[in-house]
C-alpha positions as CSV (number, residue, x, y, z in Angstrom):
1,M,110.2,7.0,-21.6
2,K,110.5,4.3,-24.3
3,K,112.5,2.2,-21.9
4,L,109.9,2.6,-19.2
5,W,107.1,1.7,-21.6
6,F,108.9,-1.4,-22.7
7,L,109.4,-2.5,-19.0
8,L,105.7,-2.0,-18.4
9,L,104.8,-4.1,-21.4
10,C,107.2,-6.8,-20.2
11,C,105.5,-6.8,-16.8
12,M,102.1,-7.1,-18.6
13,L,103.5,-10.1,-20.5
14,F,104.7,-11.8,-17.4
15,M,101.4,-11.1,-15.7
16,T,99.6,-12.6,-18.7
17,C,101.7,-15.7,-18.6
18,G,101.0,-16.1,-14.9
19,I,97.2,-15.9,-15.6
20,L,97.5,-18.4,-18.4
21,S,99.4,-20.9,-16.4
22,V,96.6,-21.3,-13.9
23,S,93.5,-20.8,-16.1
24,A,92.3,-22.4,-19.3
25,Q,89.8,-19.6,-19.9
26,D,90.0,-17.4,-23.0
27,L,92.1,-14.2,-22.6
28,S,90.0,-11.1,-21.9
29,E,89.4,-8.6,-24.7
30,D,91.6,-6.1,-22.9
31,V,94.6,-8.5,-22.7
32,V,94.1,-9.5,-26.4
33,R,94.0,-5.9,-27.4
34,A,97.1,-5.0,-25.4
35,V,99.0,-7.9,-27.1
36,T,97.7,-7.1,-30.6
37,E,98.5,-3.4,-30.4
38,N,102.0,-3.9,-29.0
39,L,103.4,-7.0,-30.9
40,D,106.6,-5.1,-31.7
41,N,107.2,-4.5,-28.0
42,F,106.2,-7.9,-26.8
43,F,108.4,-9.6,-29.5
44,P,111.3,-7.1,-30.1
45,I,113.8,-9.7,-31.4
46,T,113.6,-10.8,-35.0
47,T,115.3,-14.2,-35.2
48,L,114.4,-15.0,-38.8
49,W,113.3,-13.1,-41.9
50,E,113.1,-14.9,-45.2
51,K,111.8,-13.5,-48.6
52,F,112.7,-16.5,-50.7
53,D,114.6,-14.4,-53.2
54,R,117.1,-17.1,-54.1
55,K,115.8,-19.4,-56.8
56,A,116.0,-23.2,-56.3
57,P,115.0,-25.9,-58.8
58,S,112.2,-28.3,-58.3
59,I,112.6,-31.3,-56.0
60,F,110.3,-34.2,-56.4
61,G,109.4,-36.8,-53.9
62,N,106.5,-38.6,-52.1
63,L,105.1,-39.3,-48.7
64,G,104.5,-42.9,-49.5
65,T,102.6,-44.9,-52.2
66,E,99.9,-43.0,-54.1
67,T,101.4,-39.6,-53.3
68,A,103.6,-37.1,-55.1
69,T,105.3,-33.9,-53.9
70,E,107.2,-31.0,-55.5
71,T,109.0,-28.0,-53.9
72,N,110.8,-25.1,-55.6
73,T,111.7,-21.5,-54.9
74,N,111.0,-18.7,-57.3
75,E,110.6,-15.5,-55.3
76,T,108.1,-17.5,-53.2
77,R,108.5,-21.0,-51.6
78,N,106.2,-23.3,-53.6
79,M,104.9,-26.6,-52.4
80,L,102.6,-29.2,-54.2
81,L,101.1,-32.3,-52.6
82,F,99.2,-34.7,-54.8
83,V,97.3,-37.7,-53.3
84,N,95.3,-40.6,-54.6
85,P,92.9,-40.6,-51.6
86,D,92.0,-43.7,-49.7
87,G,89.2,-42.2,-47.7
88,L,91.1,-42.8,-44.4
89,S,94.5,-41.2,-44.4
90,T,95.6,-37.6,-43.8
91,Y,98.8,-36.5,-45.5
92,V,100.8,-33.5,-44.3
93,F,103.7,-32.2,-46.4
94,W,105.7,-29.6,-44.4
95,E,109.0,-27.8,-44.1
96,K,110.6,-27.0,-40.8
97,V,111.4,-23.3,-40.2
98,N,115.1,-22.8,-39.6
99,S,114.9,-21.0,-36.3
100,R,115.7,-21.9,-32.7
101,N,113.2,-23.7,-30.5
102,S,111.1,-21.2,-28.5
103,K,108.3,-21.2,-26.0
104,N,107.0,-17.7,-26.8
105,F,107.0,-16.3,-30.3
106,C,105.3,-14.5,-33.2
107,F,105.3,-16.4,-36.4
108,S,103.9,-15.0,-39.7
109,M,103.9,-15.8,-43.4
110,D,102.1,-14.6,-46.5
111,V,100.3,-17.6,-47.9
112,T,98.8,-18.0,-51.4
113,V,96.4,-20.8,-52.3
114,N,97.2,-21.8,-55.9
115,D,95.0,-24.9,-56.0
116,I,93.3,-27.0,-53.4
117,Y,90.9,-29.8,-54.4
118,P,88.4,-30.4,-53.1
119,P,88.6,-27.2,-51.1
120,Q,87.1,-28.6,-47.9
121,E,89.5,-31.6,-48.0
122,S,92.9,-29.9,-48.5
123,G,94.7,-26.7,-47.6
124,C,97.8,-24.6,-46.8
125,F,99.0,-24.0,-43.2
126,I,101.5,-22.6,-40.8
127,G,101.9,-24.1,-37.4
128,F,104.1,-25.5,-34.6
129,I,104.8,-28.7,-32.8
130,N,106.2,-29.4,-29.3
131,D,109.1,-31.5,-30.4
132,G,111.9,-29.3,-28.9
133,P,114.1,-30.3,-26.0
134,S,112.0,-30.0,-22.9
135,S,113.3,-29.2,-19.4
136,S,110.4,-31.2,-17.9
137,A,111.1,-34.8,-16.8
138,E,107.8,-35.9,-18.3
139,K,107.6,-35.6,-22.0
140,E,104.4,-34.1,-23.4
141,P,102.6,-35.9,-26.1
142,L,103.5,-34.5,-29.5
143,Q,100.8,-32.2,-31.0
144,T,100.9,-30.0,-34.1
145,T,98.8,-26.8,-33.9
146,M,98.0,-25.1,-37.2
147,I,96.1,-22.3,-38.8
148,V,94.8,-23.7,-42.1
149,I,93.4,-22.1,-45.3
150,S,90.9,-24.5,-46.8
151,D,87.3,-23.8,-47.9
152,A,87.5,-21.4,-44.9
153,I,90.2,-20.6,-42.3
154,Y,90.5,-23.1,-39.4
155,M,92.5,-23.8,-36.3
156,E,93.5,-27.5,-36.2
157,T,95.4,-29.8,-33.9
158,Q,96.9,-33.1,-34.9
159,T,98.6,-36.0,-33.1
160,E,102.0,-37.3,-34.0
161,D,100.5,-39.8,-36.5
162,G,98.5,-37.1,-38.3
163,S,95.1,-37.8,-36.7
164,L,92.9,-34.7,-36.5
165,T,92.0,-34.1,-32.9
166,D,90.4,-30.6,-33.1
167,R,89.1,-28.4,-35.9
168,N,87.4,-25.0,-35.4
169,K,86.4,-22.5,-38.1
170,L,88.1,-19.1,-37.4
171,A,87.0,-17.0,-40.4
172,D,85.7,-17.1,-43.9
173,R,88.3,-17.4,-46.7
174,R,89.4,-14.0,-48.0
175,G,90.7,-14.6,-51.5
176,P,93.8,-16.5,-52.6
177,Q,96.4,-14.7,-50.6
178,V,96.4,-13.8,-46.9
179,N,98.8,-13.2,-44.1
180,L,98.7,-15.8,-41.4
181,M,100.2,-15.1,-38.0
182,I,100.5,-17.2,-34.8
183,V,101.3,-15.6,-31.5
184,R,102.3,-18.0,-28.7
185,L,102.3,-16.9,-25.0
186,T,102.8,-19.6,-22.4
187,G,100.0,-22.1,-23.0
188,E,97.9,-19.8,-25.1
189,T,97.9,-19.3,-28.9
190,L,96.4,-16.4,-30.7
191,F,95.6,-16.7,-34.5
192,Y,95.6,-13.7,-36.8
193,V,94.5,-13.3,-40.5
194,D,95.7,-10.1,-42.2
195,G,96.4,-8.6,-38.9
196,E,93.0,-9.3,-37.3
197,M,92.8,-11.6,-34.3
198,V,90.3,-14.4,-35.3
199,G,90.7,-16.9,-32.5
200,Q,92.6,-18.3,-29.6
201,Y,93.4,-21.8,-28.2
202,H,94.6,-22.9,-24.8
203,D,96.6,-26.2,-24.5
204,G,98.7,-25.6,-21.4
205,K,101.8,-27.1,-23.1
206,S,105.2,-25.6,-22.1
207,G,107.2,-26.4,-25.2
208,P,109.7,-25.5,-26.5
209,F,108.3,-25.7,-30.1
210,S,109.6,-25.9,-33.6
211,L,107.8,-24.0,-36.4
212,R,106.6,-25.4,-39.8
213,Y,104.5,-24.6,-42.8
214,G,103.2,-26.6,-45.7
215,T,100.2,-28.4,-47.3
216,V,97.7,-30.9,-46.1
217,A,95.3,-33.4,-47.7
218,Y,92.6,-35.0,-45.6
219,S,90.9,-38.4,-46.2
220,H,89.3,-37.3,-49.5
221,G,91.8,-34.6,-50.5
222,E,93.5,-34.9,-53.8
223,A,95.7,-31.8,-54.4
224,A,97.1,-28.9,-52.4
225,E,99.4,-26.4,-54.2
226,C,100.5,-23.4,-52.1
227,S,103.1,-20.6,-52.1
228,F,104.7,-19.0,-49.1
229,D,106.5,-15.7,-48.7
230,N,107.8,-13.1,-46.1
231,L,108.5,-15.6,-43.3
232,S,109.0,-13.8,-40.0
233,V,109.8,-15.1,-36.6
234,R,110.0,-12.8,-33.6
235,E,110.6,-13.6,-29.9
236,V,110.4,-12.1,-26.5
237,M,113.4,-10.5,-24.8
238,K,115.5,-13.1,-22.9
């Protein structure tokens, strides 16, 4: 019975992917509910699980003039970005997730905001970028898609040079620590906060993608200090 149920879910996934490939419309509530209630079945393979329980000393650096960065691990992965803002530039300080490139995945982390200043001009994020090896002859323009904790929780997209191309509020901020999760299904992205689906985004990109997390300071942002824990990456059955 369990095997039959799994096969039915796989059929539903492939049907969903087929719908998404020909339509830029939002997924129906029924499809979203089916995915949300069956994430373990849609994504049965855990490819990465990281609790950051090995301590690592601080590493200091910068992203250019007028910036400073610090990373360390002490039961959480901690990242600090400090910027002397110029009113024009966006700075993104990120780490790549050490998992294979994938087209369909479920990526989640517990994210704690230690300090963001000003709150509306800096934040903590998890996201993905289509920089993996593509089977398509025509290379897609690079785009980073993120869910960001700032003064609220946003979906954002950025071009390769860091220019913000889209920003939509998904939810109010819910305290200093939340669980952020991104579910990717062939051209469609679902965003979750503490297990609740708060938004979706269609881009039609085929990937594959690499995953990342980190801090961001916008044109007037000065500081973003964030901690990350319980990194999980799950994928579909091959």
